[in-house]
VEXSE-371569 format. One record per residue (C-alpha): x, y, z. Coordinates in steps of 0.25 Angstrom, whole numbers, padded with zeros to 4 digits, always signed. Example, Ala and Ser with C-alpha at 12.3 -4.5 7.8 and 13.67 -1.06 7.14 Angstrom:
<atoms>
+0049-0018+0031 +0055-0004+0029 
</atoms>
This chain:
<atoms>
-0072+0118-0295 -0057+0120-0298 -0058+0134-0293 -0064+0129-0280 -0053+0118-0278 -0042+0129-0281 -0048+0138-0270 -0049+0126-0260 -0034+0123-0263 -0029+0138-0261 -0037+0138-0248 -0030+0125-0242 -0016+0131-0247 -0019+0143-0239 -0023+0137-0227 -0011+0128-0226 -0002+0140-0229 -0008+0148-0219 -0007+0138-0208 +0008+0136-0211 +0010+0151-0210 +0003+0151-0197 +0011+0139-0191 +0024+0146-0195 +0020+0159-0189 +0016+0152-0176 +0030+0144-0176 +0037+0157-0178 +0030+0164-0167 +0033+0153-0157 +0048+0152-0161 +0048+0167-0159 +0042+0166-0144 +0052+0156-0140 +0063+0164-0146 +0059+0176-0138 +0058+0168-0125 +0072+0162-0127 +0077+0176-0130 +0071+0182-0118 +0078+0170-0109 +0091+0174-0116 +0089+0188-0113 +0086+0185-0098 +0098+0176-0097 +0107+0187-0103 +0102+0197-0093 +0104+0188-0082 +0119+0186-0087 +0120+0200-0088 +0115+0203-0074 +0125+0192-0069 +0136+0198-0076 +0133+0212-0070 +0132+0206-0057 +0146+0199-0058 +0151+0212-0063 +0146+0220-0052 +0151+0209-0042 +0165+0211-0048 +0164+0226-0049 +0161+0225-0033 +0172+0216-0030 +0182+0225-0038 +0177+0237-0031 +0179+0232-0017 +0193+0232-0019 +0205+0228-0029 +0205+0213-0030 +0211+0203-0038 +0201+0193-0045 +0208+0182-0037 +0203+0187-0024 +0189+0185-0029 +0192+0170-0025 +0198+0169-0011 +0206+0157-0008 +0200+0149-0020 +0185+0152-0015 +0176+0161-0022 +0172+0175-0016 +0159+0175-0009 +0146+0178-0017 +0133+0183-0012 +0122+0173-0011 +0108+0178-0011 +0100+0173+0001 +0091+0162-0003 +0098+0159-0016 +0104+0146-0011 +0104+0137+0002 +0118+0142+0005 +0114+0156+0006 +0105+0153+0018 +0115+0145+0025 +0124+0151+0035 +0139+0148+0036 +0144+0144+0050 +0155+0155+0054 +0163+0144+0062 +0166+0130+0060 +0160+0125+0073 +0149+0134+0078 +0147+0126+0090 +0161+0127+0095 +0162+0131+0110 +0173+0141+0106 +0163+0150+0099 +0159+0162+0108 +0143+0162+0108 +0135+0174+0110 +0134+0179+0124 +0120+0182+0131 +0124+0196+0133 +0134+0205+0125 +0145+0212+0132 +0150+0226+0130 +0163+0232+0127 +0168+0230+0141 +0170+0215+0138 +0181+0219+0129 +0189+0228+0138 +0198+0217+0142 +0199+0210+0128 +0210+0211+0118 +0206+0210+0103 +0217+0205+0094 +0216+0204+0079 +0217+0209+0064 +0211+0220+0056 +0197+0215+0059 +0199+0216+0074 +0205+0230+0072 +0192+0234+0064 +0184+0228+0075 +0191+0237+0085 +0190+0249+0076 +0175+0249+0072 +0167+0239+0081 +0165+0249+0092 +0172+0241+0103 +0177+0250+0114 +0185+0240+0123 +0196+0230+0121 +0210+0230+0117 +0214+0228+0102 +0227+0222+0096 +0224+0222+0081 +0232+0223+0069 +0228+0223+0054 +0233+0210+0047 +0235+0203+0061 +0237+0188+0059 +0242+0176+0066 +0256+0179+0062 +0256+0192+0068 +0247+0190+0080 +0258+0186+0090 +0272+0189+0083 +0270+0202+0075 +0270+0216+0082 +0256+0221+0076 +0249+0228+0088 +0252+0243+0090 +0252+0247+0105 +0257+0261+0108 +0270+0263+0100 +0273+0248+0099 +0269+0237+0090 +0268+0224+0097 +0263+0209+0094 +0249+0205+0098 +0255+0197+0109 +0262+0208+0115 +0250+0217+0114 +0241+0206+0121 +0251+0204+0132 +0251+0219+0136 +0236+0218+0142 +0227+0209+0149 +0215+0204+0142 +0204+0195+0146 +0199+0193+0132 +0206+0191+0118 +0199+0193+0105 +0207+0188+0093 +0203+0190+0078 +0213+0185+0069 +0214+0176+0057 +0209+0185+0045 +0224+0188+0041 +0228+0173+0043 +0218+0168+0032 +0227+0159+0023 +0240+0161+0031 +0240+0148+0038 +0235+0134+0036 +0223+0131+0046 +0233+0123+0056 +0243+0134+0056 +0232+0145+0058 +0227+0137+0070 +0240+0135+0077 +0245+0149+0075 +0232+0155+0080 +0232+0146+0091 +0246+0150+0095 +0243+0165+0094 +0231+0164+0103 +0238+0156+0114 +0248+0166+0114 +0238+0177+0117 +0232+0169+0128 +0246+0167+0134 +0245+0183+0135 +0231+0184+0140 +0229+0170+0147 +0216+0174+0154 +0209+0180+0141 +0197+0175+0134 +0201+0172+0119 +0191+0176+0108 +0195+0172+0094 +0187+0179+0084 +0183+0172+0071 +0189+0177+0058 +0178+0185+0052 +0174+0182+0038 +0178+0190+0026 +0170+0195+0014 +0177+0187+0003 +0172+0195-0009 +0179+0208-0003 +0192+0202+0002 +0203+0206-0008 +0216+0201+0000 +0220+0187+0002 +0215+0174-0004 +0214+0168+0010 +0204+0178+0016 +0192+0171+0014 +0181+0165+0022 +0185+0150+0020 +0198+0153+0027 +0190+0161+0038 +0182+0149+0041 +0194+0140+0042 +0202+0150+0051 +0189+0152+0060 +0188+0137+0062 +0202+0137+0067 +0200+0149+0076 +0188+0142+0082 +0196+0129+0084 +0207+0137+0091 +0196+0143+0100 +0191+0129+0104 +0205+0124+0107 +0210+0135+0115 +0198+0139+0122 +0196+0153+0114 +0183+0159+0110 +0179+0160+0096 +0171+0173+0092 +0164+0170+0079 +0162+0183+0072 +0158+0177+0059 +0145+0174+0066 +0140+0189+0064 +0150+0193+0053 +0148+0182+0043 +0137+0183+0032 +0133+0169+0036 +0140+0163+0024 +0154+0163+0028 +0158+0177+0025 +0159+0191+0031 +0145+0198+0030 +0145+0205+0016 +0148+0220+0017 +0154+0218+0031 +0168+0223+0026 +0173+0231+0015 +0185+0222+0012 +0179+0209+0016 +0187+0208+0029 +0186+0220+0038 +0173+0223+0043 +0165+0236+0044 +0161+0243+0057 +0147+0237+0058 +0153+0222+0058 +0164+0225+0068 +0153+0231+0078 +0145+0218+0075 +0158+0210+0079 +0159+0218+0092 +0145+0215+0095 +0148+0200+0092 +0160+0200+0102 +0151+0207+0113 +0140+0195+0111 +0151+0184+0111 +0160+0182+0123 +0163+0171+0132 +0158+0169+0146 +0165+0161+0157 +0156+0149+0154 +0160+0149+0140 +0173+0140+0138 +0180+0134+0127 +0188+0121+0128 +0203+0124+0125 +0216+0128+0132 +0213+0142+0135 +0205+0147+0148 +0192+0153+0147 +0193+0165+0156 +0182+0175+0152 +0177+0188+0158 +0164+0193+0153 +0166+0207+0157 +0178+0215+0160 +0179+0228+0168 +0194+0231+0163 +0195+0239+0150 +0206+0241+0141 +0207+0252+0130 +0206+0248+0116 +0219+0247+0109 +0221+0253+0095 
</atoms>
């Protein structure tokens, strides 16, 4: 009887001990699975961090390779450089930024029903800075007179001898007064970003254009918008940014409305839709490749005014849709 009780007690003890052992093993296994899952998340997070760091390093390397630049130039006029936004990542990425402050302004030249050919520019004079010079050189335009100068700004437009004609170097005003033109195309302002306050730019630009109109009183005056820049590539001047481009373009449009000039909105085709020059359109963020200068020429051929397109202002609105006279393209 005692032996039977002893065997029974041993059996109970073994059952209890084995049960605890099983429970302990199960708990350890559960803890082990949880740890592996957390470690896996940590690994994924670590890999994501590495990928972000690599991406930042590549971006930094890309910026450095595009030209020698100071780190302070990565922020232009207190604004961060533009970043690429993948389409569909946010609502902002799908929204288009207007290229003019008032897209309904009557001064903006609309698209014509039919394009003109190069003969339309035979009695036109093109005045501007290096961007206009680049347009002359690679757009394929075959007619028109060009008075251009690298670095041309408002201060040099009238007063400084910067146009070379033959053996002489004369002012823009002197060059323009030496011929007869029915159309004037003016591209100016990139070199004036940050040079004047807004009121000063308005007054000086108005004065300069009025002087040109005095020299060619019958001409149709086209003012080209300042083309956007690709900020991430700009390495000179803290004021060369698209916020300032928008501010000056708003003034140019205002001047057109006041004076009866015609506004050519080149950013309609040269903007990426988000207030910047098309990515890859330029090597330095300012001067465009041949492809985009050709697009500019095509835009001009499709945007010109007709006799019934008038803008309220002080200037007359004499327009010739086609001209039979031709002038040689100046160099």
